[in-house]
N, C-alpha and C positions, 0 to 999 in steps of 0.2 A: 648325183647332182645333175640338174637339168642342163642339157647342152645349150650354150649361149648362141649357137649358130642360128637359132630361130629368132634371136633378137635383131630386129631391123625395121627401119621406117620411122614413123612419126610417133614419138613418145612425149605427150604433154607432161610437164611438171605440174601436176594438178594443184589447184588452190585447195587449202583446207578451209572449210566453211565454219565460221564462228557466228554465234548470234550477237545481238546488239549488246549483250552483257559480257561478251568475250568467252562464252562457254562453247565448247566443241559441239557443233551441230552435226550429229552422225547422219541423220536422214538427208540433209542437204548435201553433205559430202558424198554420200553414196549416190544420190541422184546426179550429181555433177560428173562423177566417174562414169556412170551409165550413159550419160549424155555424150561425153567425150568419145566413148567407144562407138556410140551410134553415129557420131560425126566422122568416123573412119579411122580413129587412132589405132595404131598397131601395137601399142603398149601404153602403160601408165606409170609414171613415177609419183610416189606418194611421200609426203613429209620431206620434201626437198626444200630448196631455198624459197621457191614460190609457195610451198606448203607451210612456210613459217615454222620449220622444225625447231628453230632456235627458241621459240616461245612455248614449245610443247614440253610437258613433263614426260618422263619415260613411260608412265602408265598411259598417258594420252596417245603417245606414239604407237604403243602396242595395240591399243584399241583401234586406232586409225588404220593400222595394217589389217586388222581383222575385218573392219568395215569395208575397206577397199577390195580385199580379196573376195569377199562375199559379193560385192557389187559387180566385180568383173566376171565372176562366175565362170572362170576358165576360158573366157573368150580371147583374152590377150595377156601377155606377161605383166605382172605387177612387180615393179622394182621399188623396194622400201628404203627410205632414207634412214640409215642407222648410225650415221657418223656423229661422234662427240669428241671433245678434246681428250677425255680419258680413254685409254685403250680398253680398260675393263668394262666401262659403260658401253663402248662401241661393240664389244664382243657380246655383251648381254642383250643389247638391242638387236643385234644380228641374229642371235639365237631366237629371240622373240619373233622376228620376221619370218624365220624358217618355220617356227611352230604355227604361225598364222597362215602359212601356205604361200608366202611370197615367192616369186620366181627367182629373185636375186635381191641384193642389197647395194645401194649406192652410198659410198662412204666418203664424206668430205675430208680434205686434208685436216689434220689436227690444228686447231686455230688458236689465236690470241697470244699464246706464250711464244709463238714463233719458233717451234722446234726445228732443228737443223736437219739436213737431208738424211743422215744416218738414223736419226730418231723417227723421222717420218717413214722411212723404209721399214724400220723395226716395228712400228705401229701396224703397218699394213701386213707384214708377215705374221704378226700375232693374230690379227683379225682373220686373215686368210686361213691360218692353221685351224682355227676354232670353228670356221664357218661350215655350215652344211648346205649352203646355197652359193651361187657364184657372186663374186664381188666386182662391182664397178667402181673404179677409182674416180672420185669427183675432183678433178684437177682444176681447182679454181683458186689460184693464189691471190687474186685481187681481194676476194671476200674473206679468205681465211687468214691473210697476212703471213702466210708461210711460203717459203720458196717452192716453185713448181717442181713436180717430178718430170724428168726428161723422157723422151721416147725410149732411150736406153734403160732408164729406171723401170719404166712400164714393162719393157720386154723382159727384164730380169725378174720382176714380180710374176709375170706370166709363166716364164719357164719354171719358176719355183712353185707354181700352183697357188700363189697368194692372191692373184687378181686375174679376172677373165675379160674385163672390159674397162673402158674409160669414157667419162664425159669430159671432153676437152673444152674448157671455157677460157678462152684467151681473146684478146682484141683481133688477132689474125687467125688464119686457119693452118698455120705452119705445122702444128703438131698432128693434124689429121694425116698429112702426107708422111711425116716422119714415123708416127706410130704404126701406120700401115706397112711401111717399109721394114720396120724392125720386128714385126710379128707375122702371124699367118691368120687364116680365116677363123681360127678358133678364138682369137682375141678381137672383141668388137669395139670399134672406134666410133663414138658418137660425137657429133659437133654439138657444142653446148652453149652457144651464144645466140643472140638474135641479130647480130650485125651482118653476117655473110653466110647464111645457110646454103645458098646456091653454090657458092665457091667451095664450101665444105663438102657438100655432096659430090660435086664434080671432082673433088680431090680424093674421093674414095670413102667418105664417111659412111658407116653402115646405117646411120640414122641421125635424127635430130631430137635433142631433148631441150625444151625451153618453156618458160612460163608464158610466152606470147601465144603458145599453142592452145592455151585455155580458150582463146577467142578466135583462132585462125586455123583450126584443124583441117577443114575441107580444102582450103587453098594450099596448106602445107602438104597435104596428101597429093594434091595435083602437082605441086613442085617436085615432090619425091618421085612420083611416077614418071614425070616428064624427064627427069635426069636419068632414071633407070633405063628409059628407052632411047636416050640420046637425043631428045627433042629440045634443043636449047631455046628456040623461040617460045615454046610453051612454058618452059621453066622460067624464063624471064617474065613472061606475062603473069604467071602465078605469084612470083616474088613481088612484082609490081603491085599486086592487089594487097599484099601484106605490108608493104612499105609505109602506108599512111599510119598504120598502128604503131610501127616502130618509131616513126617521127613524133608521135604523141609523147614519147619519153625522151628521145634523143634531142629533139628541138625544143621541147618544153613549152608548147603554146598555152598550156594550162598553168604554167608556173612549175616550181620544183615539187612535183608530186611523185608518190610511189607508183611504180608500174603496176603493182597489185591493186591499188585503188582504181586505176584505169580499167583493168580487166574486170574487176568486180562491177563497176558501173556499166561497162559494156554489156555484161551478162544481164544485169537488171534491166537495161534498155531493151533487151531482147525478150523480156518477160520470163527470164530464168533466174533461179536463185544465185545471187552473187555473194551473199554472205558479207561478213565484216572481217576486218583484220584486227589483231590485238594491238593495243597501245604498246609502244608509242606511235605506231603507224596510224595515220588519219585518213578518213574518207574524203572524197571530193566535196568541196563546198557547193552550194546551190549555183553560184556563178560559174564554177568550173564544170558542173554538170551541163549547164546550158551551152557553154562553149564546146564541150565535147560532143553534144548532140549536133550542133551546127557543123563542126568539122567532119564528123562521120557522114552527115548528109551530103556534104560537098565532095567527099572523096570517092 
């Protein structure tokens, strides 16, 4: 199993590219991964929330793992989204990720049925026992509808060999501090929101995983490097350059739109393949695109 101590820095949660008919666009997905790495990404997460894993079939996910690993060509770690509600399906997808050559798997909390803590821990233990690659717990209770795993739970899974990392996606950065204190450098703690990455990094996060990094990788790398060298003014300046993108979603100047639609349109405005999302997610309207172009020009 590859050591996770090499996991660190900026890991975009890559968009999955679909064509206008909702079909998986392998070439555009590969080109996007290659572009992200060229922008300075230290790793890539594929088939995560921003990769619309929930709309992908198991076969499509496995194919996307293969496409991404090939596009990355060993330059950076590829973390494959293998989480499903079913433990059996999660194990099978994780095995598929290992076969595709992924460096690790990110596993969302089992969702919708709201399994209790003991069931969630049993799920991760079963996945971890069967895995041939490191497991990153995707601790995102808001999206999964499941109670979060605590820092103590994560430490237990780490000691047992069932998990080697976490993407901590909470409104605050409290778990970054707590998970770091409960584990050692072998367990990698990634900040997983786009609300307070500077604070997360300053609190000891080993890296940042987020969908916003599809369109902000260079500034995020500058933020990461500034924090690592203790240059707080430079870190603040880098985060200030990303803030206008965050505000597009949190302040909703375009109305209630998906963050993925914003990222896709921003890529298209840069002359890059932005692809489409699968229904029920909608693209921006022509009026929203005009407003977006104006807001970006003003920022």
